[in-house]
N, CA, C, O and the ligand as a Tripos MOL2 file, in Angstrom:
@<TRIPOS>MOLECULE
protein
  309   307    78     0     0
PROTEIN
NO_CHARGES

@<TRIPOS>ATOM
      1 N          16.3000   17.7930   15.2420 N.3       1 MET1
      2 CA         17.5270   17.8170   14.2630 C.3       1 MET1
      3 C          17.6560   16.6000   13.5860 C.2       1 MET1
      4 O          17.8180   15.5090   14.1340 O.2       1 MET1
      5 N          17.5780   16.8200   12.3100 N.am      2 VAL2
      6 CA         17.8280   15.8580   11.5360 C.3       2 VAL2
      7 C          19.3000   15.5290   10.9310 C.2       2 VAL2
      8 O          19.9660   16.2340   10.1740 O.2       2 VAL2
      9 N          19.5850   14.3900   11.4210 N.am      3 LYS3
     10 CA         21.1170   14.1320   11.2370 C.3       3 LYS3
     11 C          21.3570   13.3460    9.8110 C.2       3 LYS3
     12 O          21.0510   12.1550    9.7630 O.2       3 LYS3
     13 N          21.8410   13.9260    8.7750 N.am      4 MET4
     14 CA         21.9430   13.2210    7.6300 C.3       4 MET4
     15 C          23.5510   12.6980    7.4860 C.2       4 MET4
     16 O          24.5840   13.3650    7.4480 O.2       4 MET4
     17 N          23.3430   11.2450    7.4230 N.am      5 THR5
     18 CA         24.6270   10.7080    7.5080 C.3       5 THR5
     19 C          24.7220    9.9160    5.7860 C.2       5 THR5
     20 O          23.7850    9.6620    5.0290 O.2       5 THR5
     21 N          26.0830    9.7000    5.6040 N.am      6 ILE6
     22 CA         26.1270    9.0790    4.0640 C.3       6 ILE6
     23 C          24.9470    7.8330    4.1930 C.2       6 ILE6
     24 O          24.1150    7.7210    3.2930 O.2       6 ILE6
     25 N          24.9360    7.0290    5.2170 N.am      7 ARG7
     26 CA         24.1120    5.8810    5.2080 C.3       7 ARG7
     27 C          22.4870    6.3590    4.9130 C.2       7 ARG7
     28 O          21.7460    5.7680    4.1270 O.2       7 ARG7
     29 N          22.1380    7.4610    5.6540 N.am      8 ASN8
     30 CA         20.9060    8.0890    5.3390 C.3       8 ASN8
     31 C          20.6850    8.4370    3.8100 C.2       8 ASN8
     32 O          19.6480    8.1160    3.2300 O.2       8 ASN8
     33 N          21.6440    9.0590    3.2390 N.am      9 VAL9
     34 CA         21.4570    9.3810    1.8480 C.3       9 VAL9
     35 C          21.5140    8.3940    1.1150 C.2       9 VAL9
     36 O          20.7870    8.4270    0.1230 O.2       9 VAL9
     37 N          22.2650    7.3420    1.2990 N.am     10 LEU10
     38 CA         22.2490    6.1210    0.4770 C.3      10 LEU10
     39 C          21.0480    5.3840    0.6100 C.2      10 LEU10
     40 O          20.6350    4.8320   -0.4100 O.2      10 LEU10
     41 N          20.3830    5.2580    1.6920 N.am     11 ASP11
     42 CA         19.0180    4.4210    1.8650 C.3      11 ASP11
     43 C          18.0620    5.5640    1.1720 C.2      11 ASP11
     44 O          17.1170    4.9810    0.6390 O.2      11 ASP11
     45 N          17.9940    6.6750    1.0310 N.am     12 ARG12
     46 CA         16.9090    7.6070    0.0860 C.3      12 ARG12
     47 C          17.3450    7.2560   -1.1510 C.2      12 ARG12
     48 O          16.4340    7.0480   -1.9530 O.2      12 ARG12
     49 N          18.4320    7.1280   -1.5520 N.am     13 VAL13
     50 CA         18.6360    6.7530   -2.8100 C.3      13 VAL13
     51 C          18.0800    5.6750   -3.3890 C.2      13 VAL13
     52 O          17.3950    5.6120   -4.4100 O.2      13 VAL13
     53 N          18.5790    4.4890   -2.3480 N.am     14 ARG14
     54 CA         17.9910    3.0480   -2.8420 C.3      14 ARG14
     55 C          16.3390    2.9670   -2.7930 C.2      14 ARG14
     56 O          15.7000    2.1580   -3.4660 O.2      14 ARG14
     57 N          15.8660    3.7360   -2.0730 N.am     15 THR15
     58 CA         14.5340    3.7580   -2.1220 C.3      15 THR15
     59 C          14.0370    4.2510   -3.2720 C.2      15 THR15
     60 O          13.1380    3.6260   -3.8360 O.2      15 THR15
     61 N          14.4790    5.3150   -3.7540 N.am     16 LYS16
     62 CA         14.1540    5.9530   -5.0210 C.3      16 LYS16
     63 C          14.4320    5.1130   -6.2830 C.2      16 LYS16
     64 O          13.6890    5.0040   -7.2580 O.2      16 LYS16
     65 N          15.7220    4.5000   -6.0780 N.am     17 THR17
     66 CA         16.0800    3.4660   -7.1080 C.3      17 THR17
     67 C          15.3200    2.3380   -7.1600 C.2      17 THR17
     68 O          15.0250    1.7910   -8.2230 O.2      17 THR17
     69 N          14.9310    1.8950   -5.9260 N.am     18 ASN18
     70 CA         13.9820    0.4560   -5.9680 C.3      18 ASN18
     71 C          12.6270    0.9030   -6.5520 C.2      18 ASN18
     72 O          11.9990    0.1140   -7.2570 O.2      18 ASN18
     73 N          12.2070    1.9840   -6.3210 N.am     19 HIS19
     74 CA         10.7860    2.3820   -6.9260 C.3      19 HIS19
     75 C          11.0720    2.3530   -8.5720 C.2      19 HIS19
     76 O          10.4620    1.6350   -9.3650 O.2      19 HIS19
     77 N          11.8620    3.0510   -8.8210 N.am     20 LEU20
     78 CA         12.0750    3.1670  -10.2540 C.3      20 LEU20
     79 C          12.2630    1.9070  -10.9840 C.2      20 LEU20
     80 O          11.6130    1.5530  -11.9670 O.2      20 LEU20
     81 N          13.4260    1.1190  -10.2830 N.am     21 HIS21
     82 CA         13.6240   -0.2660  -10.8950 C.3      21 HIS21
     83 C          12.2680   -1.2780  -11.0210 C.2      21 HIS21
     84 O          12.0970   -2.0590  -11.9570 O.2      21 HIS21
     85 N          11.4510   -1.1170  -10.0130 N.am     22 ARG22
     86 CA          9.9750   -1.7060  -10.1270 C.3      22 ARG22
     87 C           9.2170   -1.2240  -11.1300 C.2      22 ARG22
     88 O           8.6160   -2.0370  -11.8320 O.2      22 ARG22
     89 N           9.1190   -0.0610  -11.3450 N.am     23 TYR23
     90 CA          8.6320    0.6590  -12.5700 C.3      23 TYR23
     91 C           9.2390    0.1900  -13.8420 C.2      23 TYR23
     92 O           8.4740   -0.3150  -14.6640 O.2      23 TYR23
     93 N          10.3150    0.2700  -14.0830 N.am     24 ARG24
     94 CA         11.1240   -0.0670  -15.1030 C.3      24 ARG24
     95 C          10.9350   -1.7780  -15.7400 C.2      24 ARG24
     96 O          11.0430   -2.1080  -16.9210 O.2      24 ARG24
     97 N          10.6900   -2.5030  -14.8010 N.am     25 SER25
     98 CA         10.9750   -3.7980  -14.9420 C.3      25 SER25
     99 C           9.3500   -4.4610  -14.9540 C.2      25 SER25
    100 O           9.1300   -5.6600  -14.7800 O.2      25 SER25
    101 N           8.3410   -3.4810  -15.1810 N.am     26 GLN26
    102 CA          7.1400   -4.0900  -15.1420 C.3      26 GLN26
    103 C           6.8660   -4.8020  -16.3440 C.2      26 GLN26
    104 O           7.1510   -4.1720  -17.3620 O.2      26 GLN26
    105 N           6.3930   -5.9360  -16.5080 N.am     27 PRO27
    106 CA          6.1540   -6.7060  -17.4800 C.3      27 PRO27
    107 C           4.8250   -6.1260  -18.3400 C.2      27 PRO27
    108 O           3.8670   -5.6850  -17.7060 O.2      27 PRO27
    109 N           4.8110   -6.1450  -19.6880 N.am     28 VAL28
    110 CA          3.5070   -5.6800  -20.2700 C.3      28 VAL28
    111 C           3.3200   -6.8480  -21.2950 C.2      28 VAL28
    112 O           4.0940   -7.7780  -21.5240 O.2      28 VAL28
    113 N           2.2560   -6.6090  -21.7850 N.am     29 GLU29
    114 CA          1.7990   -7.5980  -22.8790 C.3      29 GLU29
    115 C           2.8890   -7.4790  -24.1710 C.2      29 GLU29
    116 O           3.2000   -6.3220  -24.4540 O.2      29 GLU29
    117 N           3.3530   -8.2940  -24.7870 N.am     30 ALA30
    118 CA          4.5560   -8.1610  -25.7010 C.3      30 ALA30
    119 C           3.8890   -7.5140  -27.1230 C.2      30 ALA30
    120 O           2.8530   -7.8550  -27.6950 O.2      30 ALA30
    121 N           4.7650   -6.5630  -27.4450 N.am     31 TRP31
    122 CA          4.4500   -5.8530  -28.6590 C.3      31 TRP31
    123 C           5.7280   -5.8690  -29.6460 C.2      31 TRP31
    124 O           6.8560   -6.0780  -29.1990 O.2      31 TRP31
    125 N           5.5050   -5.6570  -30.8960 N.am     32 SER32
    126 CA          6.8000   -5.5990  -31.5730 C.3      32 SER32
    127 C           6.6730   -4.6400  -32.8330 C.2      32 SER32
    128 O           5.6150   -4.0730  -33.1060 O.2      32 SER32
    129 N           7.8510   -4.5030  -33.5870 N.am     33 ASN33
    130 CA          7.7170   -3.5880  -34.6710 C.3      33 ASN33
    131 C           8.7430   -4.3290  -35.5130 C.2      33 ASN33
    132 O           9.5960   -5.0980  -35.0690 O.2      33 ASN33
    133 N           8.5230   -3.9490  -36.9800 N.am     34 GLN34
    134 CA          9.5270   -4.2900  -37.7720 C.3      34 GLN34
    135 C          10.6160   -3.2430  -38.1200 C.2      34 GLN34
    136 O          10.3030   -2.0600  -38.2510 O.2      34 GLN34
    137 N          11.9140   -3.6780  -38.2740 N.am     35 GLY35
    138 CA         12.9120   -2.7480  -38.5350 C.3      35 GLY35
    139 C          14.2300   -3.2400  -38.9030 C.2      35 GLY35
    140 O          14.4280   -4.4510  -39.0000 O.2      35 GLY35
    141 N          15.1550   -2.3720  -39.1180 N.am     36 TYR36
    142 CA         16.3610   -2.8460  -39.3340 C.3      36 TYR36
    143 C          17.4670   -2.7120  -38.1980 C.2      36 TYR36
    144 O          17.7150   -1.7170  -37.5170 O.2      36 TYR36
    145 N          18.0610   -3.9490  -38.1660 N.am     37 CYS37
    146 CA         18.9880   -3.9910  -36.7030 C.3      37 CYS37
    147 C          20.5300   -3.7500  -37.2050 C.2      37 CYS37
    148 O          21.1110   -4.4530  -38.0330 O.2      37 CYS37
    149 N          21.0340   -2.6850  -36.5750 N.am     38 THR38
    150 CA         22.3950   -2.2620  -37.1390 C.3      38 THR38
    151 C          23.5180   -3.2220  -36.4460 C.2      38 THR38
    152 O          24.6940   -3.1570  -36.8030 O.2      38 THR38
    153 N          23.1340   -3.9930  -35.5720 N.am     39 THR39
    154 CA         23.9650   -4.8750  -34.9560 C.3      39 THR39
    155 C          24.2490   -6.4710  -35.8150 C.2      39 THR39
    156 O          25.2960   -7.1150  -35.8790 O.2      39 THR39
    157 N          23.0200   -6.7500  -36.3530 N.am     40 CYS40
    158 CA         23.0960   -7.9220  -37.0770 C.3      40 CYS40
    159 C          23.0010   -7.7850  -38.5350 C.2      40 CYS40
    160 O          23.2560   -8.6870  -39.3330 O.2      40 CYS40
    161 N          22.6030   -6.5510  -38.8440 N.am     41 THR41
    162 CA         22.5270   -5.6510  -40.3420 C.3      41 THR41
    163 C          21.4360   -6.8130  -40.9160 C.2      41 THR41
    164 O          21.7720   -7.6870  -41.7150 O.2      41 THR41
    165 N          20.1200   -6.6710  -40.3870 N.am     42 SER42
    166 CA         19.1700   -7.3400  -41.2670 C.3      42 SER42
    167 C          17.8710   -6.9930  -40.9680 C.2      42 SER42
    168 O          17.7210   -6.4280  -39.8840 O.2      42 SER42
    169 N          16.6690   -7.2260  -41.7980 N.am     43 GLU43
    170 CA         15.3660   -6.8270  -41.2750 C.3      43 GLU43
    171 C          15.0030   -7.6990  -40.2870 C.2      43 GLU43
    172 O          15.0790   -8.8980  -40.5560 O.2      43 GLU43
    173 N          14.5730   -7.3220  -39.0560 N.am     44 VAL44
    174 CA         14.2340   -8.0800  -38.0310 C.3      44 VAL44
    175 C          12.6190   -7.3340  -37.5550 C.2      44 VAL44
    176 O          11.9290   -6.4450  -38.0550 O.2      44 VAL44
    177 N          12.4730   -8.2440  -36.3090 N.am     45 THR45
    178 CA         11.3750   -7.8520  -35.5360 C.3      45 THR45
    179 C          11.8170   -7.4560  -34.2570 C.2      45 THR45
    180 O          12.4970   -8.1740  -33.5230 O.2      45 THR45
    181 N          11.3730   -6.1350  -33.9440 N.am     46 PHE46
    182 CA         11.8700   -5.8690  -32.3200 C.3      46 PHE46
    183 C          10.6690   -6.0400  -31.3460 C.2      46 PHE46
    184 O           9.5670   -5.5090  -31.4810 O.2      46 PHE46
    185 N          10.9860   -6.7050  -30.5410 N.am     47 ILE47
    186 CA         10.0640   -7.1630  -29.4770 C.3      47 ILE47
    187 C          10.2870   -6.2790  -28.0920 C.2      47 ILE47
    188 O          11.4220   -5.8820  -27.8300 O.2      47 ILE47
    189 N           9.3540   -6.0290  -27.3550 N.am     48 ALA48
    190 CA          9.3910   -5.5460  -25.9710 C.3      48 ALA48
    191 C           8.4460   -6.2580  -25.1170 C.2      48 ALA48
    192 O           7.3190   -6.5600  -25.5090 O.2      48 ALA48
    193 N           8.9100   -6.5390  -23.9140 N.am     49 LYS49
    194 CA          7.8870   -7.1640  -23.0190 C.3      49 LYS49
    195 C           7.9100   -6.4920  -21.6150 C.2      49 LYS49
    196 O           7.4120   -7.0040  -20.6120 O.2      49 LYS49
    197 N           8.4250   -5.5120  -21.6470 N.am     50 HIS50
    198 CA          8.3840   -4.5330  -20.3420 C.3      50 HIS50
    199 C           8.4480   -2.9890  -20.8360 C.2      50 HIS50
    200 O           8.8430   -2.5590  -21.9200 O.2      50 HIS50
    201 N           7.9780   -2.3350  -19.7970 N.am     51 THR51
    202 CA          7.7450   -0.9280  -20.0910 C.3      51 THR51
    203 C           9.0990   -0.0530  -20.2690 C.2      51 THR51
    204 O           9.0950    1.0770  -20.7590 O.2      51 THR51
    205 N          10.1830   -0.6800  -19.8350 N.am     52 TRP52
    206 CA         11.4710   -0.0090  -19.9960 C.3      52 TRP52
    207 C          12.1490   -0.3010  -21.2400 C.2      52 TRP52
    208 O          13.1140   -1.0630  -21.2930 O.2      52 TRP52
    209 N          11.6800    0.2670  -22.1950 N.am     53 LEU53
    210 CA         12.3330   -0.0260  -23.4410 C.3      53 LEU53
    211 C          13.9150    0.0430  -23.6410 C.2      53 LEU53
    212 O          14.5210   -0.6700  -24.4410 O.2      53 LEU53
    213 N          14.4070    0.8440  -22.9420 N.am     54 ARG54
    214 CA         15.8650    1.2810  -23.2340 C.3      54 ARG54
    215 C          16.5930   -0.2420  -23.0450 C.2      54 ARG54
    216 O          17.5140   -0.5780  -23.7900 O.2      54 ARG54
    217 N          16.1330   -1.0400  -22.0710 N.am     55 ASP55
    218 CA         16.9410   -2.2410  -21.6810 C.3      55 ASP55
    219 C          15.9290   -3.6020  -21.9770 C.2      55 ASP55
    220 O          16.2230   -4.6970  -21.4960 O.2      55 ASP55
    221 N          14.7290   -3.4090  -22.8080 N.am     56 HIS56
    222 CA         13.9430   -4.4160  -22.9680 C.3      56 HIS56
    223 C          13.5260   -4.3990  -24.3860 C.2      56 HIS56
    224 O          12.7520   -5.2610  -24.8010 O.2      56 HIS56
    225 N          13.9720   -3.5100  -25.1230 N.am     57 TYR57
    226 CA         13.3180   -3.5460  -26.7690 C.3      57 TYR57
    227 C          14.2540   -4.3510  -27.5130 C.2      57 TYR57
    228 O          15.0570   -3.6870  -28.1680 O.2      57 TYR57
    229 N          14.3860   -5.8080  -27.6010 N.am     58 VAL58
    230 CA         15.3290   -6.3290  -28.0080 C.3      58 VAL58
    231 C          15.1090   -6.9300  -29.7370 C.2      58 VAL58
    232 O          14.0440   -7.0650  -30.3390 O.2      58 VAL58
    233 N          16.2450   -7.1580  -30.1340 N.am     59 CYS59
    234 CA         16.0980   -7.6060  -31.8620 C.3      59 CYS59
    235 C          15.8940   -9.0570  -31.5830 C.2      59 CYS59
    236 O          16.6030   -9.6730  -30.7880 O.2      59 CYS59
    237 N          14.9740   -9.5570  -32.2120 N.am     60 SER60
    238 CA         14.5670  -11.0470  -32.1600 C.3      60 SER60
    239 C          15.6030  -11.8730  -32.9700 C.2      60 SER60
    240 O          15.5520  -13.0960  -32.8400 O.2      60 SER60
    241 N          16.5790  -11.3120  -33.8270 N.am     61 ASN61
    242 CA         17.4730  -12.2150  -34.5290 C.3      61 ASN61
    243 C          18.8950  -12.2260  -33.3300 C.2      61 ASN61
    244 O          19.4670  -13.2570  -32.9780 O.2      61 ASN61
    245 N          19.2090  -10.9730  -32.9040 N.am     62 CYS62
    246 CA         20.7040  -11.0080  -32.2430 C.3      62 CYS62
    247 C          20.4000  -10.8010  -30.8680 C.2      62 CYS62
    248 O          21.2950  -11.1910  -30.1180 O.2      62 CYS62
    249 N          19.5120  -10.3570  -30.3740 N.am     63 GLY63
    250 CA         18.9180   -9.9920  -29.0190 C.3      63 GLY63
    251 C          19.6500   -8.6810  -28.4220 C.2      63 GLY63
    252 O          19.7710   -8.5540  -27.2040 O.2      63 GLY63
    253 N          20.0960   -7.7890  -29.2580 N.am     64 SER64
    254 CA         20.8470   -6.8000  -28.9030 C.3      64 SER64
    255 C          19.8050   -5.8400  -28.6060 C.2      64 SER64
    256 O          18.7230   -5.9300  -29.1860 O.2      64 SER64
    257 N          20.0910   -4.6900  -27.5310 N.am     65 ILE65
    258 CA         19.1550   -3.5840  -27.0730 C.3      65 ILE65
    259 C          19.4150   -2.3250  -27.6390 C.2      65 ILE65
    260 O          20.4470   -2.1880  -28.2960 O.2      65 ILE65
    261 N          18.6930   -1.4470  -27.5000 N.am     66 PRO66
    262 CA         18.7490   -0.0850  -28.4010 C.3      66 PRO66
    263 C          20.1370    0.3680  -28.1480 C.2      66 PRO66
    264 O          20.7970    0.6700  -29.1420 O.2      66 PRO66
    265 N          20.6590    0.4590  -27.0400 N.am     67 ARG67
    266 CA         22.2330    1.0640  -26.6870 C.3      67 ARG67
    267 C          23.2590    0.4810  -27.5880 C.2      67 ARG67
    268 O          24.1350    1.1480  -28.1370 O.2      67 ARG67
    269 N          23.0970   -0.8530  -27.7140 N.am     68 GLU68
    270 CA         24.0210   -1.4220  -28.5500 C.3      68 GLU68
    271 C          23.8720   -1.3890  -30.0940 C.2      68 GLU68
    272 O          24.7830   -1.4470  -30.9210 O.2      68 GLU68
    273 N          22.5480   -1.2850  -30.3130 N.am     69 ARG69
    274 CA         22.2720   -0.9680  -31.8990 C.3      69 ARG69
    275 C          22.8700    0.4480  -32.1280 C.2      69 ARG69
    276 O          23.6290    0.7030  -33.0630 O.2      69 ARG69
    277 N          22.4480    1.3790  -31.1630 N.am     70 ALA70
    278 CA         23.1880    2.8240  -31.3590 C.3      70 ALA70
    279 C          24.6190    2.8730  -31.6110 C.2      70 ALA70
    280 O          25.1430    3.5980  -32.4560 O.2      70 ALA70
    281 N          25.2600    2.0250  -30.7980 N.am     71 LEU71
    282 CA         26.8050    2.0180  -30.8550 C.3      71 LEU71
    283 C          27.2100    1.6030  -32.1950 C.2      71 LEU71
    284 O          28.0910    2.2090  -32.8050 O.2      71 LEU71
    285 N          26.5320    0.4830  -32.7240 N.am     72 MET72
    286 CA         26.9080   -0.1180  -33.7890 C.3      72 MET72
    287 C          26.7390    0.7350  -34.8440 C.2      72 MET72
    288 O          27.5460    0.7370  -35.7740 O.2      72 MET72
    289 N          25.6470    1.5680  -34.8080 N.am     73 TYR73
    290 CA         25.2710    2.5610  -35.8420 C.3      73 TYR73
    291 C          26.4310    3.6590  -36.0130 C.2      73 TYR73
    292 O          26.8060    4.0790  -37.1070 O.2      73 TYR73
    293 N          26.9210    4.0450  -34.8230 N.am     74 VAL74
    294 CA         27.7700    4.9900  -34.8290 C.3      74 VAL74
    295 C          29.1420    4.5490  -35.2000 C.2      74 VAL74
    296 O          29.8730    5.3090  -35.8350 O.2      74 VAL74
    297 N          29.5910    3.1750  -34.7820 N.am     75 LEU75
    298 CA         30.6610    2.7590  -35.1420 C.3      75 LEU75
    299 C          30.8310    2.4110  -36.8970 C.2      75 LEU75
    300 O          31.9160    2.2970  -37.4660 O.2      75 LEU75
    301 N          29.7970    2.3130  -37.3970 N.am     76 ASP76
    302 CA         29.5980    1.9410  -38.8890 C.3      76 ASP76
    303 C          29.6810    3.1920  -39.7490 C.2      76 ASP76
    304 O          30.0470    3.1410  -40.9240 O.2      76 ASP76
    305 N          29.3080    4.3970  -39.0900 N.am     77 THR77
    306 CA         29.2480    5.7270  -40.0080 C.3      77 THR77
    307 C          30.5930    6.3290  -39.8870 C.2      77 THR77
    308 O          30.8600    7.3720  -40.4840 O.2      77 THR77
    309 ZN         19.7990   -7.7780  -34.4730 Zn       78 ZN78
@<TRIPOS>BOND
     1     1     2 1
     2     2     3 1
     3     3     4 2
     4     3     5 am
     5     5     6 1
     6     6     7 1
     7     7     8 2
     8     7     9 am
     9     9    10 1
    10    10    11 1
    11    11    12 2
    12    11    13 am
    13    13    14 1
    14    14    15 1
    15    15    16 2
    16    15    17 am
    17    17    18 1
    18    18    19 1
    19    19    20 2
    20    19    21 am
    21    21    22 1
    22    22    23 1
    23    23    24 2
    24    23    25 am
    25    25    26 1
    26    26    27 1
    27    27    28 2
    28    27    29 am
    29    29    30 1
    30    30    31 1
    31    31    32 2
    32    31    33 am
    33    33    34 1
    34    34    35 1
    35    35    36 2
    36    35    37 am
    37    37    38 1
    38    38    39 1
    39    39    40 2
    40    39    41 am
    41    41    42 1
    42    42    43 1
    43    43    44 2
    44    43    45 am
    45    45    46 1
    46    46    47 1
    47    47    48 2
    48    47    49 am
    49    49    50 1
    50    50    51 1
    51    51    52 2
    52    51    53 am
    53    53    54 1
    54    54    55 1
    55    55    56 2
    56    55    57 am
    57    57    58 1
    58    58    59 1
    59    59    60 2
    60    59    61 am
    61    61    62 1
    62    62    63 1
    63    63    64 2
    64    63    65 am
    65    65    66 1
    66    66    67 1
    67    67    68 2
    68    67    69 am
    69    69    70 1
    70    70    71 1
    71    71    72 2
    72    71    73 am
    73    73    74 1
    74    74    75 1
    75    75    76 2
    76    75    77 am
    77    77    78 1
    78    78    79 1
    79    79    80 2
    80    79    81 am
    81    81    82 1
    82    82    83 1
    83    83    84 2
    84    83    85 am
    85    85    86 1
    86    86    87 1
    87    87    88 2
    88    87    89 am
    89    89    90 1
    90    90    91 1
    91    91    92 2
    92    91    93 am
    93    93    94 1
    94    94    95 1
    95    95    96 2
    96    95    97 am
    97    97    98 1
    98    98    99 1
    99    99   100 2
   100    99   101 am
   101   101   102 1
   102   102   103 1
   103   103   104 2
   104   103   105 am
   105   105   106 1
   106   106   107 1
   107   107   108 2
   108   107   109 am
   109   109   110 1
   110   110   111 1
   111   111   112 2
   112   111   113 am
   113   113   114 1
   114   114   115 1
   115   115   116 2
   116   115   117 am
   117   117   118 1
   118   118   119 1
   119   119   120 2
   120   119   121 am
   121   121   122 1
   122   122   123 1
   123   123   124 2
   124   123   125 am
   125   125   126 1
   126   126   127 1
   127   127   128 2
   128   127   129 am
   129   129   130 1
   130   130   131 1
   131   131   132 2
   132   131   133 am
   133   133   134 1
   134   134   135 1
   135   135   136 2
   136   135   137 am
   137   137   138 1
   138   138   139 1
   139   139   140 2
   140   139   141 am
   141   141   142 1
   142   142   143 1
   143   143   144 2
   144   143   145 am
   145   145   146 1
   146   146   147 1
   147   147   148 2
   148   147   149 am
   149   149   150 1
   150   150   151 1
   151   151   152 2
   152   151   153 am
   153   153   154 1
   154   154   155 1
   155   155   156 2
   156   155   157 am
   157   157   158 1
   158   158   159 1
   159   159   160 2
   160   159   161 am
   161   161   162 1
   162   162   163 1
   163   163   164 2
   164   163   165 am
   165   165   166 1
   166   166   167 1
   167   167   168 2
   168   167   169 am
   169   169   170 1
   170   170   171 1
   171   171   172 2
   172   171   173 am
   173   173   174 1
   174   174   175 1
   175   175   176 2
   176   175   177 am
   177   177   178 1
   178   178   179 1
   179   179   180 2
   180   179   181 am
   181   181   182 1
   182   182   183 1
   183   183   184 2
   184   183   185 am
   185   185   186 1
   186   186   187 1
   187   187   188 2
   188   187   189 am
   189   189   190 1
   190   190   191 1
   191   191   192 2
   192   191   193 am
   193   193   194 1
   194   194   195 1
   195   195   196 2
   196   195   197 am
   197   197   198 1
   198   198   199 1
   199   199   200 2
   200   199   201 am
   201   201   202 1
   202   202   203 1
   203   203   204 2
   204   203   205 am
   205   205   206 1
   206   206   207 1
   207   207   208 2
   208   207   209 am
   209   209   210 1
   210   210   211 1
   211   211   212 2
   212   211   213 am
   213   213   214 1
   214   214   215 1
   215   215   216 2
   216   215   217 am
   217   217   218 1
   218   218   219 1
   219   219   220 2
   220   219   221 am
   221   221   222 1
   222   222   223 1
   223   223   224 2
   224   223   225 am
   225   225   226 1
   226   226   227 1
   227   227   228 2
   228   227   229 am
   229   229   230 1
   230   230   231 1
   231   231   232 2
   232   231   233 am
   233   233   234 1
   234   234   235 1
   235   235   236 2
   236   235   237 am
   237   237   238 1
   238   238   239 1
   239   239   240 2
   240   239   241 am
   241   241   242 1
   242   242   243 1
   243   243   244 2
   244   243   245 am
   245   245   246 1
   246   246   247 1
   247   247   248 2
   248   247   249 am
   249   249   250 1
   250   250   251 1
   251   251   252 2
   252   251   253 am
   253   253   254 1
   254   254   255 1
   255   255   256 2
   256   255   257 am
   257   257   258 1
   258   258   259 1
   259   259   260 2
   260   259   261 am
   261   261   262 1
   262   262   263 1
   263   263   264 2
   264   263   265 am
   265   265   266 1
   266   266   267 1
   267   267   268 2
   268   267   269 am
   269   269   270 1
   270   270   271 1
   271   271   272 2
   272   271   273 am
   273   273   274 1
   274   274   275 1
   275   275   276 2
   276   275   277 am
   277   277   278 1
   278   278   279 1
   279   279   280 2
   280   279   281 am
   281   281   282 1
   282   282   283 1
   283   283   284 2
   284   283   285 am
   285   285   286 1
   286   286   287 1
   287   287   288 2
   288   287   289 am
   289   289   290 1
   290   290   291 1
   291   291   292 2
   292   291   293 am
   293   293   294 1
   294   294   295 1
   295   295   296 2
   296   295   297 am
   297   297   298 1
   298   298   299 1
   299   299   300 2
   300   299   301 am
   301   301   302 1
   302   302   303 1
   303   303   304 2
   304   303   305 am
   305   305   306 1
   306   306   307 1
   307   307   308 2
@<TRIPOS>SUBSTRUCTURE
     1 MET1         2 RESIDUE 1 A MET
     2 VAL2         6 RESIDUE 1 A VAL
     3 LYS3        10 RESIDUE 1 A LYS
     4 MET4        14 RESIDUE 1 A MET
     5 THR5        18 RESIDUE 1 A THR
     6 ILE6        22 RESIDUE 1 A ILE
     7 ARG7        26 RESIDUE 1 A ARG
     8 ASN8        30 RESIDUE 1 A ASN
     9 VAL9        34 RESIDUE 1 A VAL
    10 LEU10       38 RESIDUE 1 A LEU
    11 ASP11       42 RESIDUE 1 A ASP
    12 ARG12       46 RESIDUE 1 A ARG
    13 VAL13       50 RESIDUE 1 A VAL
    14 ARG14       54 RESIDUE 1 A ARG
    15 THR15       58 RESIDUE 1 A THR
    16 LYS16       62 RESIDUE 1 A LYS
    17 THR17       66 RESIDUE 1 A THR
    18 ASN18       70 RESIDUE 1 A ASN
    19 HIS19       74 RESIDUE 1 A HIS
    20 LEU20       78 RESIDUE 1 A LEU
    21 HIS21       82 RESIDUE 1 A HIS
    22 ARG22       86 RESIDUE 1 A ARG
    23 TYR23       90 RESIDUE 1 A TYR
    24 ARG24       94 RESIDUE 1 A ARG
    25 SER25       98 RESIDUE 1 A SER
    26 GLN26      102 RESIDUE 1 A GLN
    27 PRO27      106 RESIDUE 1 A PRO
    28 VAL28      110 RESIDUE 1 A VAL
    29 GLU29      114 RESIDUE 1 A GLU
    30 ALA30      118 RESIDUE 1 A ALA
    31 TRP31      122 RESIDUE 1 A TRP
    32 SER32      126 RESIDUE 1 A SER
    33 ASN33      130 RESIDUE 1 A ASN
    34 GLN34      134 RESIDUE 1 A GLN
    35 GLY35      138 RESIDUE 1 A GLY
    36 TYR36      142 RESIDUE 1 A TYR
    37 CYS37      146 RESIDUE 1 A CYS
    38 THR38      150 RESIDUE 1 A THR
    39 THR39      154 RESIDUE 1 A THR
    40 CYS40      158 RESIDUE 1 A CYS
    41 THR41      162 RESIDUE 1 A THR
    42 SER42      166 RESIDUE 1 A SER
    43 GLU43      170 RESIDUE 1 A GLU
    44 VAL44      174 RESIDUE 1 A VAL
    45 THR45      178 RESIDUE 1 A THR
    46 PHE46      182 RESIDUE 1 A PHE
    47 ILE47      186 RESIDUE 1 A ILE
    48 ALA48      190 RESIDUE 1 A ALA
    49 LYS49      194 RESIDUE 1 A LYS
    50 HIS50      198 RESIDUE 1 A HIS
    51 THR51      202 RESIDUE 1 A THR
    52 TRP52      206 RESIDUE 1 A TRP
    53 LEU53      210 RESIDUE 1 A LEU
    54 ARG54      214 RESIDUE 1 A ARG
    55 ASP55      218 RESIDUE 1 A ASP
    56 HIS56      222 RESIDUE 1 A HIS
    57 TYR57      226 RESIDUE 1 A TYR
    58 VAL58      230 RESIDUE 1 A VAL
    59 CYS59      234 RESIDUE 1 A CYS
    60 SER60      238 RESIDUE 1 A SER
    61 ASN61      242 RESIDUE 1 A ASN
    62 CYS62      246 RESIDUE 1 A CYS
    63 GLY63      250 RESIDUE 1 A GLY
    64 SER64      254 RESIDUE 1 A SER
    65 ILE65      258 RESIDUE 1 A ILE
    66 PRO66      262 RESIDUE 1 A PRO
    67 ARG67      266 RESIDUE 1 A ARG
    68 GLU68      270 RESIDUE 1 A GLU
    69 ARG69      274 RESIDUE 1 A ARG
    70 ALA70      278 RESIDUE 1 A ALA
    71 LEU71      282 RESIDUE 1 A LEU
    72 MET72      286 RESIDUE 1 A MET
    73 TYR73      290 RESIDUE 1 A TYR
    74 VAL74      294 RESIDUE 1 A VAL
    75 LEU75      298 RESIDUE 1 A LEU
    76 ASP76      302 RESIDUE 1 A ASP
    77 THR77      306 RESIDUE 1 A THR
    78 ZN78       309 GROUP 0 **** ****
């Protein structure tokens, strides 16, 4: 009989999360795109150095990530 305790469940979640974290934080060769940054309101280069773009696709001018730029876009419209 498998006894599921809160500790067992948390350990399983941490294992899956650690796996995802390793995947998300894998460094890749840097690539970039030109675009308009809604945070610093200027034409910039966006640079990614990791596979997890949500946290690593940064503006070269202000360092903002996509979530911050999306928030600024919503606040400005
Ligand atoms: Zn910016």
